[in-house]
C-alpha positions in Angstrom: 166.5 106.4 25.1 167.5 103.3 23.1 163.8 102.4 22.7 163.1 105.9 21.4 166.0 105.7 18.9 164.9 102.3 17.8 161.4 103.5 17.1 162.6 106.5 15.2 164.9 104.3 13.1 162.0 101.9 12.4 159.7 104.8 11.5 162.2 106.3 9.0 162.9 102.9 7.3 159.3 101.5 7.0 158.1 101.7 3.4 154.6 102.9 4.3 156.0 105.7 6.6 158.4 106.8 3.8 155.4 107.2 1.4 153.0 108.6 4.1 155.2 110.6 6.4 152.6 112.9 7.9 149.7 110.4 7.7 151.7 107.9 9.7 152.6 110.5 12.3 148.8 111.3 12.6 148.0 107.6 13.0 150.6 107.3 15.8 149.2 110.3 17.6 145.6 109.1 17.2 146.4 105.9 18.7 148.2 107.5 21.7 145.1 109.5 22.4 142.6 106.7 21.9 144.5 104.2 23.9 144.4 106.6 26.9 140.6 106.8 26.6 139.8 103.1 26.0 141.7 100.0 27.3 140.5 97.9 24.2 139.7 99.2 20.8 138.5 97.6 17.6 139.7 99.5 14.5 139.4 99.0 10.7 142.6 97.5 9.5 143.5 96.5 5.9 141.6 94.5 3.3 138.3 95.1 5.0 139.5 93.4 8.2 139.0 94.7 11.8 141.7 94.4 14.5 141.0 94.5 18.2 144.0 95.9 20.0 144.6 96.4 23.8 146.4 99.3 25.4 150.1 98.5 25.7 150.0 95.8 23.0 153.2 97.1 21.3 153.5 94.2 19.0 150.0 94.9 17.5 150.0 98.7 17.5 152.7 98.8 14.8 150.0 97.4 12.5 147.8 100.4 13.2 150.6 102.8 12.5 152.1 101.1 9.3 149.4 98.8 8.1 151.8 95.9 8.0 154.3 96.1 10.8 156.6 93.4 9.4 156.1 94.8 6.0 157.8 92.2 3.7 156.9 88.9 5.5 153.3 90.1 6.0 152.8 91.2 2.5 154.4 87.9 1.3 151.8 86.0 3.4 149.0 87.7 1.5 150.5 87.3 -1.8 151.6 83.7 -1.4 148.5 82.1 -0.1 145.3 81.1 -2.0 141.9 79.7 -0.9 142.3 76.0 -0.1 145.9 76.4 1.1 146.8 75.6 4.8 148.8 78.2 6.7 150.4 77.4 10.0 150.7 80.4 12.3 153.2 79.3 14.9 153.2 81.9 17.7 149.9 83.5 16.5 149.5 86.0 19.3 146.4 88.1 18.7 146.2 86.9 15.1 147.5 89.5 12.7 149.1 86.8 10.4 146.0 84.7 10.9 143.8 87.5 9.6 146.1 88.1 6.6 146.0 84.4 5.7 142.3 83.7 6.3 140.4 86.9 6.1 142.3 88.4 3.1 144.0 85.4 1.3 141.2 83.0 2.0 143.4 80.2 3.3 142.8 77.9 6.3 145.0 78.7 9.3 146.1 76.5 12.1 146.9 79.1 14.7 149.2 78.0 17.7 149.1 80.2 20.8 149.6 78.7 24.3 148.9 81.8 26.5 145.3 81.6 27.8 144.8 85.4 27.9 146.2 85.9 24.4 144.0 83.1 23.1 140.9 85.0 24.2 142.2 88.0 22.2 142.9 85.8 19.2 139.5 84.3 19.4 137.9 87.8 19.5 139.8 88.8 16.3 138.7 85.6 14.5 135.1 86.2 15.6 135.0 89.8 14.7 136.2 89.0 11.2 133.8 86.1 10.7 136.5 83.6 9.8 135.9 80.9 12.5 135.2 78.3 9.7 138.7 79.0 8.3 140.8 78.9 11.5 141.7 76.2 13.9 143.1 77.5 17.2 145.5 75.1 19.0 146.1 76.2 22.6 149.7 74.9 22.6 153.3 75.9 22.0 155.3 74.3 19.1 158.4 72.3 20.1 160.3 69.1 19.7 158.1 66.9 21.8 154.6 66.6 23.4 154.7 67.6 27.0 153.8 70.4 29.5 156.3 73.2 29.7 156.7 76.4 31.7 155.7 79.6 29.8 156.0 83.3 30.6 153.0 85.7 30.8 152.4 89.4 30.6 155.1 90.0 28.0 152.9 90.9 25.0 154.4 89.3 21.9 157.6 88.3 23.8 156.2 85.4 25.9 158.2 82.3 25.5 159.0 78.8 26.8 161.2 79.1 29.9 162.1 77.2 33.1 161.3 80.5 34.8 157.9 80.9 33.3 154.9 81.6 35.7 152.4 79.3 34.0 152.4 75.8 32.5 151.1 75.2 29.0 150.9 72.3 26.6 153.7 71.9 24.0 153.2 69.7 20.8 154.9 69.0 17.6 153.9 69.9 14.0 154.5 66.3 12.9 152.2 64.9 15.5 149.2 66.8 13.8 149.8 65.6 10.2 149.2 69.1 8.8 150.1 69.9 5.2 150.7 73.6 5.0 151.8 75.6 1.9 153.3 78.3 4.3 154.6 77.9 7.7 155.3 80.8 10.1 157.4 80.3 13.2 157.7 83.3 15.6 158.4 81.6 18.8 160.9 83.9 20.7 163.8 81.6 20.5 161.8 78.3 20.2 162.1 78.0 16.4 164.9 75.5 16.3 163.0 73.3 18.8 159.8 73.5 16.6 161.8 72.6 13.5 163.2 69.6 15.4 159.6 68.5 15.8 158.6 69.1 12.2 160.9 66.9 10.1 158.1 65.2 8.2 156.2 68.6 7.8 159.3 70.2 6.3 159.8 67.4 3.8 156.1 67.6 2.6 156.2 68.8 -1.0 153.2 71.0 -0.4 155.3 73.2 1.9 156.7 76.0 -0.3 157.9 78.7 2.1 158.6 79.4 5.8 158.5 82.7 7.6 160.9 82.4 10.5 161.8 85.0 13.3 165.1 83.2 13.7 166.8 83.8 10.4 170.4 83.8 11.6 173.2 81.6 9.9 172.5 78.5 12.1 168.8 78.5 11.3 169.5 79.2 7.6 171.8 76.3 7.5 169.2 74.0 9.1 166.4 75.0 6.8 168.8 74.6 3.8 169.0 70.8 4.6 165.3 70.8 3.6 165.8 72.8 0.4 164.8 76.2 1.7 166.9 79.3 1.0 166.6 82.8 2.5 165.1 85.5 0.3 164.3 89.2 0.5 161.0 90.3 -0.8 159.9 93.6 -2.3 156.0 93.7 -2.1 155.6 96.6 -4.4 157.6 95.0 -7.2 156.7 91.4 -6.3 160.3 90.6 -6.5 162.1 87.9 -4.6 165.9 88.1 -4.3 168.5 85.9 -2.6 169.3 87.4 0.8 172.7 86.4 2.2 172.2 88.3 5.5 170.1 87.7 8.6 167.3 90.2 8.5 165.9 92.3 11.4 162.4 91.3 10.7 161.1 87.7 10.1 163.1 85.9 7.4 161.5 84.4 4.3 162.8 80.9 3.3 161.6 79.5 -0.1 161.7 76.1 -1.8 160.7 75.9 -5.5 161.3 79.6 -6.3 159.5 79.4 -9.7 156.2 78.3 -8.2 156.4 80.8 -5.4 157.3 83.6 -7.8 154.3 82.7 -10.0 152.0 82.8 -6.9 153.2 86.3 -5.6 153.3 87.9 -9.1 149.6 87.1 -9.8 148.1 87.8 -6.4 145.5 90.5 -6.1 146.6 93.8 -4.7 145.5 94.9 -1.2 145.2 98.4 -0.2 147.4 99.3 2.9 146.3 102.8 3.9 145.6 103.6 0.3 148.9 102.2 -1.0 148.3 99.3 -3.3 150.4 96.3 -2.3 
């Protein structure tokens, strides 16, 4: 019952559903029918991309319903990045953020995903969208050291590093790879602080302008503030960034050099999200 209430609340609050009430319901019903007929389906997504989604992939199906499931941070990714930029997708899963960054915005993505089964799905989405030349897949988790760690499986987007995990995967640090991203995304199901601990040099790199982080609670906000990043809300339709004092239910957006980031998002091309120019 709680899951149903949460789904209804999300539906009623999502900007695309509010603009397309009936069409969103039809998209949800269509997927429910199709997913009972086929275990894996490739569908047209946004910006000319295609997204391959498996039955039961709850984290991905929200993108089929709403275009951009995590509306503000996903739209920010498209608006923020440019060709030639580097985007680090920490916790890439099947690659929705990777597609936004590389297939739509034209940036190079370093995608980190440790689960072998999910990597196959990620690779399929990269190949289907012909962006192999713009994506480097790292079969590892991000953390504060280089070592083998236990990792869960079978939890869709909720897999995480855990002593009770049923598989062993490689963990690495951002600093060990000498990447220089313009945008960093960390969606690591509780592993964000560990990843930050292994990324001190990366976080101090002046090329890094923004971070999208699942953990945007006060402790993480204070930690990123030490590197000059402050939490902002983002209105994709207005291209407006506003200081955000609260932890957000979706991934938080942390920005350094607000003027440069504002100039980027305000001048980015619009992308059609189910007919809505974003």
